[in-house]
C-alpha positions in Angstrom: 140.2 -76.7 49.0 142.8 -76.1 46.4 144.6 -72.8 45.7 146.4 -72.1 42.4 148.9 -69.4 41.5 150.3 -69.0 38.0 153.6 -67.4 37.1 156.0 -67.1 34.1 154.0 -65.0 31.7 155.5 -62.1 29.8 156.3 -60.7 26.4 158.1 -62.7 23.8 158.6 -62.5 20.0 157.0 -64.9 17.6 159.0 -68.1 17.6 160.2 -67.7 21.1 159.5 -69.7 24.2 158.0 -69.2 27.6 157.5 -71.6 30.6 154.4 -71.1 32.8 154.2 -72.5 36.2 151.3 -73.2 38.5 151.9 -73.7 42.2 149.1 -75.6 44.0 148.3 -75.8 47.6 145.7 -77.7 49.6 144.7 -81.2 50.2 144.4 -84.0 47.5 146.6 -82.2 45.0 148.0 -85.5 43.8 144.5 -86.8 42.9 143.5 -83.8 40.9 143.6 -83.4 37.1 145.4 -80.2 36.2 144.7 -78.2 33.1 145.6 -75.0 31.3 143.1 -72.7 29.7 143.5 -69.4 28.0 141.3 -66.4 27.1 142.1 -63.7 24.6 140.4 -60.3 24.7 136.9 -60.6 23.2 137.1 -64.3 22.9 135.8 -67.3 24.9 138.0 -69.2 27.3 139.5 -72.2 25.5 141.2 -75.4 26.5 144.9 -75.6 26.0 146.3 -78.7 27.8 145.6 -81.1 30.6 147.3 -83.9 32.4 145.5 -86.4 34.7 146.5 -86.9 38.3 148.4 -90.0 37.3 150.1 -88.4 34.4 148.8 -91.2 32.1 146.3 -89.1 30.3 147.5 -86.0 28.5 145.6 -84.0 25.9 146.4 -80.9 24.0 144.3 -78.5 21.9 145.0 -79.0 18.2 146.2 -75.4 18.0 149.1 -76.0 20.4 149.9 -79.7 19.8 153.6 -80.2 19.0 154.5 -76.8 20.4 153.3 -76.9 24.0 154.2 -79.5 26.7 152.4 -79.9 30.0 154.1 -81.6 32.9 153.6 -81.9 36.6 155.8 -82.5 39.6 153.6 -83.8 42.4 156.5 -83.7 44.9 156.7 -79.9 44.4 153.0 -79.4 43.9 153.6 -77.6 40.6 152.3 -77.9 37.0 154.2 -76.4 34.1 153.4 -75.5 30.6 156.4 -75.2 28.3 155.4 -73.1 25.3 157.7 -73.2 22.2 157.4 -71.7 18.8 155.0 -69.1 20.1 152.6 -67.4 17.7 150.8 -64.1 18.0 147.5 -66.0 18.2 148.8 -67.5 21.5 148.5 -64.1 23.1 146.0 -64.5 26.0 145.7 -64.7 29.7 146.6 -68.2 30.7 144.8 -69.9 33.6 145.7 -73.0 35.6 142.7 -75.1 36.6 142.1 -78.2 38.8 139.4 -80.7 39.4 139.0 -84.0 41.2 140.2 -86.6 38.9 137.7 -88.0 36.5 137.8 -90.2 33.4 136.3 -87.9 30.8 135.5 -84.2 29.9 139.1 -83.2 30.3 138.8 -80.2 28.0 135.6 -78.7 29.4 136.2 -75.7 31.6 132.9 -76.2 33.4 134.2 -79.5 34.9 137.0 -77.6 36.7 136.4 -76.4 40.2 139.6 -74.4 41.0 141.2 -71.6 39.1 144.3 -69.4 39.4 144.3 -65.7 38.8 145.8 -65.9 35.4 149.1 -64.8 33.9 149.4 -62.7 30.7 151.3 -64.0 27.7 151.9 -61.6 24.8 153.5 -62.7 21.6 154.6 -60.0 19.2 155.0 -60.4 15.5 
């Protein structure tokens, strides 16, 4: 069983930065792929970023590539999402997600078994 808690959301002006954190607890954390998803009001949940348990595989949605950076610290059981050059369209509830490591389907929400409660990110123009 894995429990995830996100933090770091807030309000920021366009062009600003935020750093989200996800604290994980439970067994086998180091063998879990960790991802970030987001959901804006009236829209479907979408993939943002993921890093495999080994850190070797890292993927980003095209909409955030070059602006967001995902990282994990297995010693501290945390996963972070550094968000720079934020845009109003980044406004959403951001969710941390985890799954037992697998070699494909990193961007599919249905493949993830554990989810945090979400943290609100609001970017004003």
